[in-house]
C-alpha positions as CSV (number, residue, x, y, z in Angstrom):
1,X,-4.6,-18.7,-14.3
2,X,-8.2,-17.8,-15.3
3,X,-11.1,-19.9,-16.4
4,X,-11.7,-19.2,-20.0
5,X,-15.5,-19.2,-19.5
6,X,-15.1,-16.0,-17.6
7,X,-12.9,-14.4,-20.2
8,X,-15.2,-15.3,-23.0
9,X,-18.1,-13.5,-21.3
10,X,-16.3,-10.1,-21.3
11,X,-18.3,-7.4,-23.2
12,X,-16.8,-4.3,-21.5
13,X,-13.3,-3.4,-20.5
14,X,-12.7,-0.8,-17.8
15,X,-9.5,0.2,-16.0
16,X,-8.1,2.6,-13.3
17,X,-5.3,4.9,-14.3
18,X,-2.5,5.3,-11.7
19,X,-0.8,2.0,-11.1
20,X,-2.6,0.3,-14.0
21,X,-2.2,2.5,-17.1
22,X,0.8,4.2,-15.4
23,X,3.5,3.0,-13.0
24,X,1.8,5.0,-10.3
25,X,4.4,7.8,-10.3
26,X,3.6,11.4,-10.7
27,X,6.2,13.9,-12.1
28,X,5.9,17.4,-10.8
29,X,7.4,20.6,-12.1
30,X,8.4,23.6,-10.0
31,X,5.0,25.1,-10.8
32,X,3.3,22.0,-9.4
33,X,2.0,20.6,-12.7
34,X,2.5,16.9,-13.0
35,X,3.0,14.4,-15.9
36,X,2.0,10.8,-16.4
37,X,3.9,8.2,-18.4
38,X,1.7,5.8,-20.5
39,X,2.7,2.7,-22.3
40,X,2.0,2.4,-26.1
41,X,1.4,-1.3,-25.8
42,X,-1.5,-0.6,-23.4
43,X,-2.9,1.9,-25.9
44,X,-2.8,-0.6,-28.7
45,X,-4.4,-3.3,-26.5
46,X,-7.4,-1.0,-25.9
47,X,-7.6,-0.1,-29.5
48,X,-7.7,-3.8,-30.5
49,X,-10.4,-4.5,-27.9
50,X,-12.5,-1.7,-29.4
51,X,-11.9,-2.9,-32.9
52,X,-13.2,-6.3,-31.8
53,X,-16.4,-4.8,-30.5
54,X,-15.5,-4.6,-26.8
55,X,-16.0,-1.0,-25.6
56,X,-13.3,0.4,-23.3
57,X,-13.3,2.9,-20.6
58,X,-11.3,4.6,-17.8
59,X,-12.6,5.3,-14.3
60,X,-10.4,7.6,-12.2
61,X,-10.9,9.8,-9.1
62,X,-8.8,12.6,-10.7
63,X,-10.1,15.5,-12.8
64,X,-7.0,15.2,-15.0
65,X,-6.6,16.9,-18.4
66,X,-3.7,14.4,-19.0
67,X,-6.0,11.4,-18.7
68,X,-8.6,13.2,-20.8
69,X,-6.0,13.7,-23.6
70,X,-5.0,10.1,-23.4
71,X,-8.6,8.8,-23.6
72,X,-9.3,11.2,-26.5
73,X,-6.3,9.9,-28.4
74,X,-7.5,6.3,-28.0
75,X,-11.1,7.3,-28.9
76,X,-12.4,5.6,-25.8
77,X,-16.2,5.4,-25.5
78,X,-16.2,5.9,-21.7
79,X,-14.1,8.2,-19.5
80,X,-15.3,9.1,-16.0
81,X,-13.2,11.8,-14.3
82,X,-13.6,12.5,-10.6
83,X,-15.4,9.2,-9.9
84,X,-14.9,7.3,-6.7
85,X,-16.7,9.1,-3.9
86,X,-20.3,10.0,-3.3
87,X,-19.3,13.1,-1.3
88,X,-18.0,16.5,-2.4
89,X,-17.1,16.5,-6.1
90,X,-19.0,16.1,-9.4
91,X,-18.1,13.6,-12.1
92,X,-17.4,14.4,-15.7
93,X,-18.2,11.8,-18.3
94,X,-16.7,11.8,-21.8
95,X,-17.4,9.8,-25.0
96,X,-14.6,10.1,-27.5
97,X,-15.8,7.3,-29.8
98,X,-17.4,9.8,-32.2
99,X,-15.4,12.2,-34.4
100,X,-13.7,15.0,-32.5
101,X,-16.3,17.6,-33.4
102,X,-19.0,15.4,-31.9
103,X,-17.3,14.3,-28.6
104,X,-19.8,14.4,-25.8
105,X,-19.1,15.5,-22.2
106,X,-21.7,15.3,-19.4
107,X,-21.6,16.6,-15.8
108,X,-22.9,14.1,-13.3
109,X,-23.4,14.1,-9.5
110,X,-20.9,12.3,-7.3
111,X,-20.7,8.6,-7.7
112,X,-18.6,5.6,-6.9
113,X,-16.7,3.5,-9.5
114,X,-19.2,0.7,-9.0
115,X,-22.1,3.1,-9.7
116,X,-20.3,4.3,-12.8
117,X,-19.8,0.8,-14.0
118,X,-23.4,0.0,-13.4
119,X,-24.5,3.0,-15.4
120,X,-22.3,1.9,-18.4
121,X,-23.7,-1.7,-18.1
122,X,-27.3,-0.3,-18.2
123,X,-26.5,1.7,-21.3
124,X,-25.0,-1.4,-23.0
125,X,-27.6,-3.8,-21.8
126,X,-25.1,-6.1,-20.1
127,X,-24.4,-7.1,-16.5
128,X,-21.3,-6.7,-14.3
129,X,-20.7,-10.4,-14.9
130,X,-19.6,-9.4,-18.4
131,X,-17.1,-6.7,-17.3
132,X,-13.4,-6.9,-16.9
133,X,-12.0,-4.3,-14.6
134,X,-8.3,-3.6,-13.8
135,X,-7.6,-1.9,-10.5
136,X,-4.7,-1.7,-8.0
137,X,-5.8,0.2,-4.8
138,X,-8.4,0.1,-2.1
139,X,-10.7,2.5,-3.9
140,X,-11.0,-0.1,-6.7
141,X,-11.9,-3.0,-4.4
142,X,-15.7,-2.4,-4.3
143,X,-15.9,-2.7,-8.1
144,X,-13.3,-5.5,-8.3
145,X,-15.4,-7.6,-6.0
146,X,-18.5,-7.3,-8.2
147,X,-17.3,-7.7,-11.8
148,X,-17.1,-11.0,-13.6
149,X,-13.4,-10.7,-14.4
150,X,-11.4,-8.7,-11.9
151,X,-7.7,-8.1,-12.6
152,X,-4.8,-6.3,-11.0
153,X,-1.1,-5.8,-11.9
154,X,1.5,-7.4,-9.6
155,X,2.3,-3.9,-8.1
156,X,-1.3,-3.7,-6.7
157,X,-1.9,-3.3,-2.9
158,X,-1.9,-6.5,-0.9
159,X,-5.6,-6.0,-0.1
160,X,-6.4,-6.0,-3.8
161,X,-4.4,-9.1,-4.6
162,X,-6.2,-10.9,-1.8
163,X,-9.7,-10.6,-3.4
164,X,-11.2,-14.1,-3.6
165,X,-14.6,-15.7,-3.8
166,X,-14.1,-17.2,-0.4
167,X,-14.0,-13.7,1.0
168,X,-17.3,-12.7,-0.7
169,X,-16.1,-11.5,-4.1
170,X,-17.8,-12.7,-7.2
171,X,-14.6,-14.3,-8.6
172,X,-11.0,-14.6,-7.6
173,X,-8.9,-11.8,-8.8
174,X,-6.4,-12.4,-11.7
175,X,-3.0,-11.1,-10.8
176,X,-1.3,-10.2,-14.1
177,X,2.4,-10.8,-14.8
178,X,3.2,-7.3,-16.1
179,X,3.6,-4.2,-14.0
180,X,1.2,-1.3,-14.3
181,X,2.4,1.2,-16.8
182,X,4.6,-1.4,-18.6
183,X,2.1,-3.3,-20.6
184,X,-0.3,-4.8,-17.9
185,X,-3.4,-3.7,-19.9
186,X,-1.9,-5.1,-23.1
187,X,-1.4,-8.4,-21.3
188,X,-5.0,-8.8,-20.4
189,X,-6.3,-7.4,-23.7
190,X,-4.3,-10.0,-25.6
191,X,-5.6,-12.7,-23.3
192,X,-9.3,-11.6,-23.7
193,X,-9.0,-11.4,-27.5
194,X,-7.1,-14.7,-27.9
195,X,-9.6,-16.6,-25.8
196,X,-12.7,-15.1,-27.5
197,X,-11.3,-15.9,-30.9
198,X,-10.4,-19.5,-30.0
199,X,-13.1,-20.2,-27.4
200,X,-14.1,-23.4,-29.0
201,X,-10.6,-24.8,-29.2
202,X,-8.8,-24.1,-25.9
203,X,-9.1,-25.9,-22.6
204,X,-10.3,-23.9,-19.6
205,X,-7.0,-24.0,-17.7
206,X,-4.7,-22.8,-20.5
207,X,-2.2,-20.2,-19.5
208,X,-2.3,-16.8,-21.1
209,X,-0.5,-16.4,-24.5
210,X,2.7,-14.4,-24.8
211,X,2.2,-10.8,-25.9
212,X,3.6,-9.5,-29.2
213,X,5.6,-6.4,-28.4
214,X,7.0,-5.6,-31.8
215,X,4.7,-2.8,-32.5
216,X,5.5,0.3,-34.5
217,X,2.7,2.5,-33.2
218,X,2.2,5.7,-31.4
219,X,-0.8,4.6,-29.4
């Protein structure tokens, strides 16, 4: 259960990949190449957020062409590949919100996920209080403790699910009902959109609305 006042402040949606947009599994071929399984409901959730004026982005420690392809299909405004450490590897930032011929990529020095989120906030002229971030593992905790609306799927690590204000976090984490890779992102996207639309009509302790899963989309 989440205070609607926090949800209504969301102006930016960010998420991790493995365990959030996917089930956390990796599928390897004999040649060592791996595949990821994404959920179309999550894709539609992010599309709906963007159509409502809430930019969406992915922050991942991998330099994954699979994630790049997924972000490009969804026309995400923010994709940070290789983010999560200040040591060793550079970060690639993409913007797929423009037409394909104008998609922009930028090489950046190593940075943490929190630093990436702060960079996006500075560009948008907002604060971390207005960010919803979904993460599931220990490398997400620094950012989850700082955003206004931290969320995680129920398959998240115990340390993540224990993030609370009493422990120094900005807000208690919202543990979603849906597993990562099976519609967790759609669950929170629906919750954000429904609350922002009816913000003047709903009590602050209302439970999230049920998701509509009867989509005929390839997102």
